[in-house]
Structure formats: C-alpha cells, structure tokens
C-alpha positions in Angstrom: -6.9 -18.0 -18.3 -5.4 -14.5 -18.3 -1.7 -13.9 -18.1 0.5 -10.8 -17.4 3.9 -10.7 -18.9 6.4 -8.4 -17.2 9.4 -7.3 -19.2 12.2 -4.8 -19.5 14.0 -3.4 -22.5 17.6 -4.4 -22.8 18.7 -0.7 -22.9 16.7 0.5 -19.8 15.8 -0.5 -16.3 12.1 0.4 -16.8 9.7 -2.5 -16.2 6.5 -2.8 -18.3 3.7 -5.3 -18.5 1.2 -6.5 -21.0 -1.8 -8.8 -20.7 -2.8 -11.9 -22.7 -6.1 -13.8 -22.5 -4.7 -17.3 -23.3 -1.4 -19.1 -23.0 -1.0 -19.2 -26.8 -1.5 -15.5 -27.0 1.0 -15.0 -24.2 3.6 -17.1 -26.0 3.1 -15.1 -29.2 3.5 -11.9 -27.2 6.7 -13.2 -25.6 8.1 -14.2 -28.9 7.5 -10.7 -30.3 9.0 -9.1 -27.2 12.1 -11.2 -27.3 12.6 -10.6 -31.0 12.6 -6.8 -30.3 15.2 -7.2 -27.6 13.0 -7.2 -24.5 13.9 -9.3 -21.5 11.0 -11.3 -19.9 11.2 -10.9 -16.1 8.2 -13.1 -15.2 4.8 -14.3 -16.2 1.9 -14.3 -13.8 -1.6 -15.7 -13.8 -4.3 -15.7 -11.1 -4.6 -19.5 -11.0 -0.9 -20.5 -11.5 0.9 -17.6 -9.8 4.3 -16.8 -11.2 5.4 -19.2 -14.0 8.2 -19.5 -16.5 8.1 -19.7 -20.3 8.4 -23.5 -20.3 5.4 -23.9 -18.0 3.5 -21.5 -20.2 4.3 -23.8 -23.2 2.8 -26.7 -21.3 -0.3 -24.7 -20.4 -0.6 -23.6 -24.1 -0.5 -27.2 -25.2 -3.2 -28.2 -22.7 -5.3 -25.3 -23.9 -5.0 -26.4 -27.5 -5.9 -30.0 -26.5 -9.0 -28.7 -24.6 -10.1 -26.6 -27.6 -9.6 -29.6 -29.9 -11.7 -31.8 -27.7 -14.5 -29.2 -27.6 -14.5 -28.9 -31.4 
C-alpha cells in the first residue's frame, strides 16, 4: 500500500512530501528524515487516510507477517 510522508525542515516553514510503496519503506524514510532534523507533519495513505507513526509501525508489522505467510 503506498504512503505519502509530509514533513518540514526544522529551520524552515516549507513543507515537502515523499512517497513510499510499503509501510516498512515509509518507516525507513521517516527514520532518515528524523535523523536529519526533519519534522514529520503527517502520513497519508489511500486506504487508511491520515495516520501516525505508531499506526504505521502496526501496518509494517502486518505487512511483514503477510509476506512471511506467503513465503
């Protein structure tokens, strides 16, 4: 499921966004953004709507379980 991560740099008011194809990819992107000082404003997906990082963690865990069941 695709996700869009909207964020701002701590030193500006400019909002930017980036896309991820999976919840795990979105979490990895969020970690990198936060390590570089970016503030996560929100995460949005077509199926879930606007979600938080904790919900994204739950979705990533579910995705991993589904992939494991397929393999």
